[in-house]
C-alpha positions as CSV (number, residue, x, y, z in Angstrom):
1,M,7.2,-16.6,12.8
2,H,7.5,-12.9,12.0
3,K,4.1,-11.4,10.9
4,P,4.5,-8.9,8.0
5,L,3.6,-5.3,8.8
6,I,1.5,-3.8,6.1
7,L,1.0,0.0,6.0
8,I,-1.9,1.4,4.0
9,A,-2.5,5.1,3.2
10,E,-6.2,5.4,2.4
11,D,-8.3,8.5,2.9
12,D,-11.7,6.9,2.4
13,P,-12.9,5.2,5.6
14,D,-15.2,2.8,3.7
15,D,-12.3,1.7,1.5
16,A,-10.0,1.3,4.5
17,L,-12.6,-0.9,6.3
18,M,-13.0,-3.1,3.2
19,L,-9.2,-3.4,2.9
20,K,-8.9,-4.3,6.6
21,D,-11.6,-7.0,6.2
22,A,-10.0,-8.3,2.9
23,F,-6.6,-8.7,4.6
24,S,-8.3,-10.3,7.6
25,E,-9.8,-12.9,5.1
26,I,-6.3,-13.9,4.2
27,Y,-5.1,-13.9,7.9
28,Q,-3.1,-10.7,7.6
29,D,-4.1,-8.6,10.6
30,A,-0.9,-6.6,11.2
31,V,-2.2,-3.7,9.1
32,T,-1.8,-0.1,10.0
33,F,-4.0,2.6,8.3
34,L,-3.0,6.2,7.8
35,S,-5.4,8.7,6.2
36,N,-2.9,10.4,3.9
37,G,0.6,10.2,2.5
38,K,2.2,12.7,4.9
39,L,1.1,10.6,7.9
40,L,2.3,7.4,6.1
41,I,5.8,8.9,5.5
42,E,5.9,10.1,9.2
43,Y,5.0,6.6,10.4
44,V,7.7,5.0,8.1
45,N,10.2,7.5,9.6
46,Q,9.2,6.4,13.1
47,L,9.7,2.8,12.2
48,I,13.1,3.5,10.8
49,S,14.1,5.3,14.0
50,K,13.4,2.0,15.8
51,N,15.3,0.0,13.1
52,E,12.1,-1.4,11.7
53,L,10.6,-1.4,8.3
54,P,7.2,-2.3,7.0
55,S,6.9,-5.4,4.8
56,L,4.6,-3.8,2.3
57,I,3.1,-0.4,1.7
58,L,-0.2,0.2,-0.2
59,V,-1.2,3.8,-1.2
60,D,-4.3,5.3,-2.7
61,L,-3.4,7.4,-5.7
62,N,-5.7,10.4,-4.9
63,M,-5.4,11.6,-1.3
64,P,-5.4,14.9,0.5
65,V,-2.2,16.5,2.0
66,L,0.2,14.2,0.1
67,D,-1.0,12.0,-2.8
68,G,0.1,8.6,-3.8
69,R,2.4,9.9,-6.6
70,S,4.3,12.0,-4.0
71,V,4.6,9.1,-1.6
72,V,6.0,6.8,-4.3
73,K,8.4,9.5,-5.5
74,E,9.7,10.1,-2.0
75,L,10.0,6.6,-0.7
76,K,11.5,5.2,-3.9
77,S,14.1,8.0,-4.0
78,R,15.4,7.2,-0.5
79,T,18.0,4.5,0.1
80,D,16.4,3.4,3.4
81,T,13.0,2.8,1.9
82,R,13.4,2.1,-1.8
83,D,13.4,-1.7,-1.4
84,I,10.0,-1.8,0.5
85,P,7.4,-3.1,-1.9
86,L,5.0,-0.3,-2.7
87,V,1.7,-1.0,-4.4
88,V,-0.8,1.6,-5.6
89,L,-4.5,1.0,-5.3
90,S,-6.8,3.4,-7.1
91,T,-10.2,3.8,-8.6
92,S,-8.4,5.1,-11.7
93,K,-8.0,2.9,-14.7
94,S,-6.1,5.6,-16.6
95,K,-3.0,4.3,-18.5
96,D,-1.4,7.7,-17.8
97,D,-1.9,7.3,-14.0
98,I,-0.6,3.7,-14.1
99,D,2.4,4.6,-16.3
100,S,3.3,7.7,-14.1
101,V,3.4,5.8,-10.8
102,M,5.2,2.9,-12.3
103,A,7.8,5.3,-13.7
104,L,8.2,6.8,-10.3
105,G,9.1,3.3,-8.9
106,A,5.8,1.8,-7.7
107,N,6.1,-2.0,-7.7
108,D,2.5,-2.7,-8.7
109,F,-0.8,-1.0,-9.5
110,F,-4.3,-2.3,-9.0
111,T,-7.6,-0.7,-9.8
112,K,-10.0,-1.0,-6.8
113,P,-12.7,-3.5,-7.6
114,T,-16.4,-3.0,-7.1
115,S,-16.9,-6.1,-5.0
116,F,-15.5,-7.4,-1.8
117,S,-14.6,-10.8,-3.4
118,G,-12.6,-8.8,-6.0
119,L,-10.8,-7.0,-3.2
120,V,-10.0,-10.3,-1.5
121,S,-8.6,-11.6,-4.8
122,I,-6.4,-8.5,-5.1
123,T,-5.1,-8.8,-1.5
124,T,-4.4,-12.5,-2.0
125,S,-2.4,-11.6,-5.1
126,I,-0.5,-8.8,-3.4
127,A,0.3,-11.1,-0.4
128,G,1.5,-13.9,-2.7
129,K,3.6,-11.7,-4.9
130,W,5.1,-9.2,-2.4
131,L,5.0,-11.1,1.0
132,N,5.6,-14.5,-0.5
133,I,2.5,-15.9,1.3
134,K,0.7,-18.6,-0.6
135,Y,-3.0,-19.5,0.0
């Protein structure tokens, strides 16, 4: 069975570790982390050059170099990447932030929870909705 490849752009090492552990809890270990949006887009381009695509992309909204809004705008405007599910994870609860990334084409938006169990709940929801994996 093909394991889904999940790409995550997250600049906070603690958040990245928690996300890695949360996806491990639901048996998703094919996760690649990149520390900013520019590196994520470069990695996606490398995959495309090998005729591969990630199954899911998660991006933090506020990152250095290239933020989540810019990543969503670029990937959703390209014909070769627009169909990849792209989920934004952020500490923001602002309706303006949510509305702006959804208008740019993000498939979903989640506010980062304060607990690990909350994060596992979110990763379970994301996997069920965007990877069609049921737990």
